[in-house]
C-alpha positions in Angstrom: -50.0 41.3 -73.6 -53.1 41.6 -71.5 -55.6 44.5 -72.0 -58.9 45.5 -70.6 -62.0 47.0 -72.2 -65.7 47.8 -71.7 -67.0 45.6 -74.6 -65.9 42.5 -76.4 -64.7 44.8 -79.2 -62.8 47.2 -77.0 -61.4 49.8 -77.0 -58.5 48.1 -75.3 -55.9 49.6 -72.9 -54.0 48.6 -69.8 -56.5 50.5 -67.6 -60.3 50.9 -67.5 -62.5 53.1 -65.5 -65.9 51.4 -65.1 -69.0 51.8 -62.9 -69.4 49.3 -60.1 -71.1 46.2 -61.5 -70.3 47.2 -65.1 -68.9 44.9 -67.8 -65.2 44.2 -68.0 -63.6 42.3 -70.8 -60.0 41.1 -71.1 -58.0 40.5 -74.3 -54.9 38.3 -74.3 -52.5 38.7 -77.1 -49.6 36.2 -77.5 -46.7 36.7 -79.9 -43.6 34.6 -80.4 -40.7 37.1 -80.4 -38.0 34.4 -80.2 -36.3 32.5 -83.0 -37.9 29.1 -82.7 -41.6 28.0 -82.9 -43.3 27.4 -79.6 -45.6 24.5 -78.7 -48.2 24.0 -76.0 -48.8 27.8 -75.9 -51.4 28.9 -73.3 -52.4 31.7 -71.0 -53.2 31.3 -67.3 -55.0 33.9 -65.2 -55.7 33.6 -61.5 -58.9 35.7 -61.7 -60.3 35.0 -65.2 -61.0 31.6 -66.8 -59.2 31.1 -70.2 -60.6 27.7 -71.0 -62.4 29.2 -74.0 -59.2 30.3 -75.6 -57.4 28.4 -78.3 -53.8 29.0 -79.5 -51.9 28.0 -82.6 -49.9 24.8 -82.4 -47.1 25.6 -82.8 -46.9 29.4 -82.6 -44.7 30.5 -85.4 -41.8 32.9 -85.0 -42.4 36.6 -85.9 -40.5 37.8 -88.9 -40.1 41.1 -90.8 -42.7 40.0 -93.3 -45.0 38.2 -90.9 -46.1 39.1 -87.4 -48.1 36.1 -86.2 -50.1 36.9 -83.1 -52.9 35.0 -81.4 -55.6 36.7 -79.4 -58.4 35.7 -77.1 -61.2 37.8 -75.5 -62.9 36.7 -72.3 -65.8 38.2 -70.4 -67.9 39.9 -69.3 -66.8 40.1 -65.7 -68.9 42.2 -63.3 -66.7 45.0 -61.9 -66.1 44.7 -58.2 -65.9 48.0 -56.3 -62.3 49.2 -55.9 -59.1 48.9 -57.9 -58.5 45.5 -59.4 -55.1 44.7 -61.1 -55.0 41.4 -62.9 -51.9 39.6 -64.1 -51.9 36.9 -66.7 -49.0 34.6 -67.7 -48.4 33.3 -71.3 -46.1 30.2 -71.7 -44.8 28.0 -74.5 -42.2 25.3 -74.9 -39.4 24.3 -77.3 -37.2 21.3 -76.9 -38.4 20.8 -73.3 -37.7 24.4 -72.3 -40.6 26.6 -71.2 -40.5 30.3 -71.7 -43.1 32.6 -70.3 -44.1 36.3 -69.9 -46.5 38.2 -67.7 -48.8 41.2 -68.4 -51.1 43.2 -66.1 -54.3 45.1 -66.9 -56.2 47.0 -64.2 -59.8 48.3 -63.8 -61.0 50.7 -61.2 -64.6 51.6 -60.4 -65.9 55.2 -60.6 -68.0 57.2 -58.2 -69.1 60.9 -58.0 -71.1 62.4 -55.1 -72.8 65.8 -54.9 -73.9 67.4 -51.6 -76.1 70.5 -51.9 -76.7 73.3 -49.4 -78.4 76.7 -49.4 -77.4 79.8 -47.4 -81.0 81.1 -46.8 -83.4 79.3 -44.5 -86.5 80.9 -46.0 -87.8 83.5 -48.4 -90.6 86.0 -48.1 -91.0 87.9 -51.4 -90.6 88.0 -55.2 -87.0 88.8 -56.1 -85.4 87.2 -53.0 -82.2 85.4 -54.1 -81.3 81.9 -52.9 -77.5 81.1 -52.9 -76.7 77.4 -53.4 -73.4 75.6 -52.8 -72.6 72.2 -54.3 -69.6 70.1 -53.0 -68.7 67.5 -55.7 -66.4 64.7 -54.6 -64.8 61.8 -56.5 -65.9 59.0 -54.2 -64.7 56.3 -56.6 -61.3 54.7 -57.3 -60.6 56.1 -60.8 -59.5 59.6 -61.7 -62.1 61.6 -63.6 -61.1 64.0 -66.3 -62.3 67.6 -65.8 -64.2 69.8 -66.1 -66.7 69.2 -63.3 -70.2 70.6 -64.2 -73.4 70.9 -62.2 -76.9 70.9 -63.7 -79.6 72.4 -61.5 -83.3 72.4 -62.6 -83.9 75.9 -61.2 -80.6 77.8 -61.4 -79.1 79.1 -64.7 -75.7 80.3 -63.4 -74.1 77.2 -62.1 -70.3 77.6 -61.8 -67.5 75.2 -60.9 -63.8 75.9 -60.5 -61.3 74.1 -62.7 -60.1 70.7 -61.3 -56.5 71.9 -61.6 -57.1 74.3 -58.7 -57.6 71.5 -56.2 -55.7 68.5 -54.9 -52.6 67.8 -56.8 -53.4 70.5 -59.3 -53.7 68.3 -62.4 -56.5 68.1 -64.9 -58.2 65.2 -63.2 -60.5 65.0 -60.2 -58.7 62.3 -58.4 -60.2 59.9 -55.8 -61.0 61.9 -52.7 -60.7 65.3 -54.3 -63.6 67.8 -54.2 -64.6 71.0 -55.9 -67.1 73.5 -54.6 -69.6 74.9 -57.1 -72.2 77.7 -56.7 -75.5 78.9 -58.2 -78.3 81.3 -57.4 -82.0 81.3 -57.9 -84.4 84.3 -57.8 -87.8 83.8 -56.2 -90.8 84.2 -58.5 -94.5 85.0 -57.8 -95.3 81.3 -58.3 -92.8 80.3 -55.6 -94.4 82.8 -53.2 -97.9 81.4 -54.0 -96.7 77.9 -53.6 -95.0 78.7 -50.3 -91.8 76.9 -51.2 -89.3 76.2 -53.9 -87.6 72.8 -54.5 -84.8 72.3 -56.9 -82.6 69.3 -57.9 -79.0 69.2 -59.0 -76.5 66.6 -60.2 -72.9 66.8 -61.2 -70.8 65.2 -64.0 -67.1 64.7 -64.5 -65.3 62.4 -66.9 -68.5 61.0 -68.2 -69.7 59.9 -64.7 -72.9 61.4 -63.3 -73.4 61.8 -59.6 -76.4 61.2 -57.4 -79.3 63.8 -57.4 -79.4 66.3 -54.5 -82.6 68.1 -53.6 -83.2 71.2 -51.4 -86.5 72.8 -50.4 -86.8 76.4 -49.0 -90.1 77.6 -47.5 -91.9 80.8 -46.8 -91.9 81.3 -43.0 -95.1 80.1 -41.4 -97.3 83.0 -40.2 -98.2 82.6 -36.5 -102.0 82.4 -35.9 -103.7 85.6 -34.6 -105.3 85.6 -31.2 -108.5 87.8 -30.7 -109.8 89.0 -27.3 -113.1 90.9 -26.6 -114.6 92.3 -23.4 -117.4 94.7 -22.4 -116.2 97.5 -20.2 -119.7 98.6 -19.3 -120.8 95.2 -18.0 -122.2 95.6 -14.4 -121.1 93.2 -11.7 -123.7 90.7 -10.8 -125.8 91.5 -7.8 -124.9 89.6 -4.6 
């Protein structure tokens, strides 16, 4: 059996969601479920070297009172972007006959992107309200468990719909699926004095954090005043 995990100690499963470039470890577990001991037991893997693994010689038969298994952990391997299934083959011999079995473990890289927009192009006074929209998209290759949350350093009323309202309506934000979140911010005296307000936001889903999106809204520029003076009583110059 082949499993994949984020550390040399696991936890182990048949699937791992991991950040691009993150560590991937593989664990190979070999068990003799036949009725004769096996010799020359080994594991081959087209993508991972198993030269560091050692196996019992021979590998005994499992019994109700004893379950002899042999394990080997290899890694770390840097996660390549995308979905990577990996199949290993275990083999052993008895009396000149080779028996084998295969097992597959898969990792997929994660990604989460936030795009931020604001409805208002400017503000003019204390109490003006800015309305923000955040489109959060799973741009990776692994499904991310909901909920999706947005953290904005100015707003306090961030709200996102449940992930089971989009895409295939399950409890995961699947690759390519998006949710649209909202928030508002009320202009303060300090914002008016500063002439602008800038806020930053990021999203999170399934333990994955997005990029940071920034928006700045300004007070409209005041056009310069033009003064003109003339003297109505000025006499024309003599010829």
